[in-house]
N, C-alpha and C positions, 0 to 999 in steps of 0.2 A: 090226879096223880102228879108226882114231881116231875117237871120237865127235864131236870138234869140227869135222871137215872136211865140207864139202858134197860130195855124191856126185852126179855127172851121169850122163846116159844113160837108157835105157828101163828100166822096172822089172825086166825079166829081166836086163839087163846089170848093174843094181845087185846084184841077188841073186847072180849069178854072182861078181861082184867081191868081194862080202862073204864068200862061201864060200871064195874063193881066198886070202884074207888072214886067216887065223885070229889072233885076239887072244891075247896072252900073259896077259891078266886078263879076267875076266868083266865084261861091261859091262852097265849098267842104266840106263835112262831113268826119272827120276822127274818126273811131269808135275804141276806145281803146287807152289808154294813156301809154302803155308800151313804151320801148325804140324805137321800130319801128314806132308806131304811133306818138310819139312826134318828131321823125326825120322827118317824112313825113309832119306833121304839120308846122314844121319850114321851111322846103324847100319851101312849097307851099305858106306860108305867105310871105317869102322873095321874092317870084316870083309875089306877088301882088294879089294873091287869098285871098278871105274872107273865113277864115277857122273857122269851129266849131268843137272843140275837145270834143268828148263824153267819159266819163268814168263812169262805173257802180259803182265803188268803191269810197270811199272818198279821197284816196291817189293815186297820180300819180306815175307810174313806173312799173306797171304790175307785173311781176315775178322778178323784181329787184327794190325793194322799201323799205322804212322804215316802221317799225311796232311799233305802240304804245303798250307798255306792262305796267303792273302794276308797274313796277320798273323804266324803262327809255325807251327812244327811241332806238330801235335796228333795224338792217337790217333783211330783211327775208332770208338772206344768205350772207355770206362773199365772196367777189369777188376780183379777181386779173385781171386787164387789162394789155395789152402788149403794148409796144412802136409801134408795128406793126399796131395797131388799129387807122389807119390814119383818117378814116371818123368820128369815135367817137370823136377823138381829135379835128378834124376841126369843128364839130358842137358845141362842148363844148365851143370852143373859140368863135364861131359866136354868141352864146346866152349869152356871158359874163362871163363864168366860168373861173376863173384864175387857171391855171393848177397847179402851185406850191402850192397854198393854198389848192386846192381840192385833190391833189394826192401826194403821197410820191413815188419818183422815186428810184428804186434800180437796180443794175445790175443783169443780169440772174444769178440765184443761185439755188442750191438744197443743203440745209444745214440741218443736223440732230443735235439733242442735243449732246454736247460733251460727249464722253465715253458711248454712247448708242448703239454702234455697226453699226452706219450709215456711212455717207460719208460727205465730205465737199468740195463743187464745187462751185466757184465763178468766174464769168467772170470779168476780169479787163477792165477798160475803155480804150481799144485799138482798132484800127481799125479792122473791120471784114476781114477775119476770124481769125486774129491773136488772137483776144480776146478768142475765143474758144480753140484754140491750147495751149494758155498759161493757161487757166483754167484747161485743161486736165492734163497738166504736173504738175501742182501744187496741183491737187486734192488729198485730203486725204482720206483714208478709201477704196481705189480702189487698186487692185492688178495690175501688169503689163498687165495680160491677160484681165482684165476689161477695162483698158485704150486703149489697142490695139482693142478691141471689139468696143468701142465707136468711135474711130478713123476710123475704117473700115466703120461703119454705115454711118458717116458723109460723108466720101469721096465717098462712093458708091451712096448715096442718091443724092449728087451733081452731079455726073456723069450721074445719071438718070434724072436729071432736077427735082427732087422731084416729080416724077410722076410715077404712075402705070397704065399700059394699062388695066390690069384685077384687079379689086379690090379683096381684101381678108381681113382677120382679121389682127389686129395689132399683134396678137400673132404669126400668120403664118409669117408675115413680119420679125419679130424679129428672128424667127427660121431660115428663109432664110439667114439672115445677120449674123448668128452665134453669136448672143449676148449672153453674159454669164448670168447664173441665178442671180448672184448678181446684175449685172447691170440692169437687168429686175426689180428686186425687189426695187432697190433704186432710179432708174432713170426713166425708161420707163413706168412702171406701174403707178406710181403716176403722171407722166406727161400726160399719156393718160387719167386717171380718171379726172384730173383737167381740161383738154382741151375739152374732149368729153363727160364727165360724163357718159361713158359707159366702162365696163370692157374690157381689151385688147382682151380677147378671143371672144368678140362679136362686137368689134369696128372696124370701117372702116379704113383700112390702108391708103387708098387714102386721106381720109380727114385728118387723122393724119399727113400725109405728107405735106399736104397743110399748116397746121399750122406751122410745122417745117420749111417749106420753107420760110415763110414770117417772121419768127422770128429768128431761128438759121441760116438759109441761107440768110438773109437779112443784111442790115446795122447794126452796133453794137447797135445803139439806138432802133432799131426794137425789139431786144431781151429784153430791159429793162422791168422790172416788175413794175407795177403802182398800188400801194395800196391806195384806197380811204381814205381820211382824214375826209370826210364828209359822212353823210348817203346817201344811193343810190338814194333816190328822190331828194336831194339837189345836187347830183352830176351832173345831167342833166335835168330830167323831170321837176322840179319846175322852172328852168330858161328857158326851152323851153316854158312853160305855159306863162311866162311873156313876152317872145318874141312874141308869137302869139297874146296876148292881145294888146301888143304895136303896132302891125301891123294891128289893127282893127278887129282881130278875137275875138272868145269867147271860154272859157273853161268851160264845164258842168260836174262837178263830181256828183255822186249819180244819174246819168241819164243812164238808161239802154235801149239800142236800142232793141226793141222787134221784129221789122220786117223791111224788106226792099221791095221795090216795084219799078220796072222800068216802067216808063211812056213813051211810044212811042220811047223807046230807047234814049231819049234825057234828061230825067229827073230822078232823084231818089227821091222817097218818103221815109223818114225816120221816123218810129214811135218810140217814146221814152216814157218811164215811169219812175216814181220816185218822191218822195216827194220833192226833191230838184228842180224839174222842174214843180211842181205843178199838179201832176197827170199823165195823158196820153195826148200826143199831137203829131202832125205831122208836118213836114216841108219838104221843097224841096230843092235839091241841083243839081248843074251841074254834080258834080261827087262824088264819095265815095271811101275812102281808108278804107278797112276792115282790121283792125290791132288788132283784138282780138286773143285769142289762136286758135289753129287750130280746136279744137272741136267746139268752139262757132262760128267760122267762117263758118264751115260746116252747123251748125244748121240754121244759118241766110240765107245761100245760098240755102239750100235745099228748104226753104220755100218761095223763089222768084217765084211767080206763072207764071211769063211770060217767063221764061227762063229755058233751060235744063242745070242743073249744075251737072249732075250725075258723069262726069268724075272728075271734080275738087274736089267734095265732097268726092269721093272714095279715092283720095290722102290724103285729109285732115283728114280723119278718120283712115287711116292706121298707123299712128304714134304710137309707143309704149312709153309711158311716163316713165321718169327716175326721181327719187327723189334726192334731196340734203338736208341733215340735217346739221344744225349748232347748236352746243351745247355752249351756253354762260355760263361761270363760273365767278363769281364775287368774288374777294379776297379783301384783305386789299389794300387801294390805294397805298401803298408803294411797292406792289408786281410788280415785272418787270422781263421780260425775257431779255436775253442778245442781242437779235435781234428782229426786228419788227415781224418776222415770222420764223417758222421752219417746216420742213417736219417731219413726225412721222412714225416710223415702224409700219405698219399695220399688225396685227396678229389676224384675227377674231377667230381662234381656242382658243386663250387665252384672249378673249374679249377686244381686243385692236383694236378698229374700227377707231380711229382718224387718219386722213391722213396728215393734216396740222393744226398748231396752230398759231394764230395771236394775238399779244399783242396790244389790241385796245388802251391801254393808250399811246402807242408811236405814234399813229395816231391822237388821239383826247384827249387832256388833261382832258376833262370832263368824259372820260371813264377809268380813272386810275384803274389799278387792274383788268380790265376786259379781259379775255382771250376768244377767239373764236375758237372752234375746228371744223373743216369741215369734214363731211363724204359724199363723192360723191357716186352715184349709191347706194342710202341708203335704198331702199324700205324695204329690210328685216330687217335691223337694226332699222328702224323707227317703226316697228310694236311692238317693246318692251315697257314696261312701261318706261316713261320718267325718273323717279327718278332712276331707276336701269341703265339706259344708261348713265345718267349724272355721276352717281357714278362711273361706269366702266371708263368713259373718265377721270375723275379726278384721279383715280388710275393710268391709263396709263401715265398721265402727271407727277405724282409724281414719278413713276419709271424712265421714260425716262429722266427727268432733275435731278433725285436724290435729289429731294426736297420734303420731306414729307409733308410740309404745303399745297402743291398743291392738295393734296388728301382730303383737307377739305375746300371747298369753302363756302362763307357765303350764297349764293344762286345761283340758276341756272335757266336757260331758255332754253328749246329746241324748235327750230323752224324747221319744216320739210315743205319744198315746194315739194308737192307730184308730181306736174307736172312741176318741174323746167325746164326740157328739155325733148327732145325725144331721144331715143336710136339711136346713129349714126352708124347704121349697114352697112355692105358692100352692095353696089348697091341700097341704099335707094332712092326711086323716091320721089322727092320733087316738089311741084307745083311752077309754074312760078308767077312772080308778075302780069302778064296779066291774068285776070280771064276769058277772052273770052266773057265778058259782056261789052258792051259800057259804058264807064265812070266809071267803077269800077275796082280797082286794089287792090291786096292783099299785106300785108306787115307783116312780122313776121320773127323770127329766123328760121322758118321752110320752107321758100321759097327757091327755088334753088339757090346754091351758093357754093363756095369753102369751106367755113368754117362750123364747127358744130354749135350748138345752143349756141352762144356767144353774148354778148353785141354788138360786132362789126357787127356780122351777122344781128342782128335786125336793127341796124342803116343803114347798107348798103341796106337792104331791104326796109326800109322807104324812103331812098333817090331815090331808083329805082322806087318805087310805085309812088312817087311825079312826077318824070320825065315822067311817063306814061300819067299822067293827065294834064300835062302843055299844051297839044295840044287840050283840050276840047274847045267848042264854047265859045265866050265871054259873052253870056247872056242866059237866059233861055226862051227867047221869041221865 
């Protein structure tokens, strides 16, 4: 039966009606339009399934989306992708996103404002691992001991195959590898925060090494840094939505899934509400990809009356959320940094919380003069008054770049995603894509995998969830 039509009558009448009208193509509901849900929807649509994508919000993208403010369209957080994000780049290409138009490609780098007491590390475009060795030799702001420390880490990690048998914190790992305090401050801590959104003292060393393995330990292009030129919804979710529609599917925004029900282990009843879908209604699908956040997924699964979901719900509710705050500062349109982005010296004791700053005008001409300062693992910082936080960040920029005018932005906007990721801690148990329920798969950056909560993790999870559903029966009769 058509996924787009409301079905009236008692539950039993709906079930009988659904069984009386077999579909000519297999139907799947994808609940949640984050990057995991969009990836699952694209893969299923490509495989010939009739997909209906449900999203409670009005904007696609989940925790990586655009936000409409009273000033202009912004992202709910500044992101960096890596060249190692093979599945993300594959699906972006599949749905018609032009990489060069959508992303600015930069070589691996960790560059601080000149004269600010930081470092300058840039990998040249040479074959791996020669690009890292050359970058290390040329690096400024590091002593001989710092460089030897970094070389020792890289060689030892390669010898270990970038793998730890027994997980520990990133701080413990760095101590074992005799990393210098300065290298930890300027390189490892900011990289850990950017990749895992978890402070090194609490972050999983095993997961951190996985990220380094596929970037520093991979081909040169794998370590490239990819900065979005377009907003995060336009970077993939919007194009994914168009792909699903072009393949006979439907996308329902403003449609909140209230409940799921398994019918005889062969069908899934999906109850939806929202003004955009005309009130409350139910429809039936061969399969479901549950691609909401972990907490919402647990709530929906816990309420499935026909199944015991205790174990998977326990895993889904065990995650500790981590926030990310982005402070947008608007200056005169002529204001420009020397590079598209810089690392910043973090010093919370002196109210310097910014970790990276991005010149949005170098990515999108319509955002000239707009700087975005990122603060990862920001729960404590985000509790402050927004105007005081923005003022402190502006003062930090003015001091770091020795440009007093940066202390006086025309306006600011602070956006905190309180559940941006989960804390990637040692030994964290993450659920598999297979839910244990027939015809229902989980998708999200919280499912089991090598990486922490990144866009690539979400995309890989969506692809894996879609693969699990490709074997469901061809109709609902």
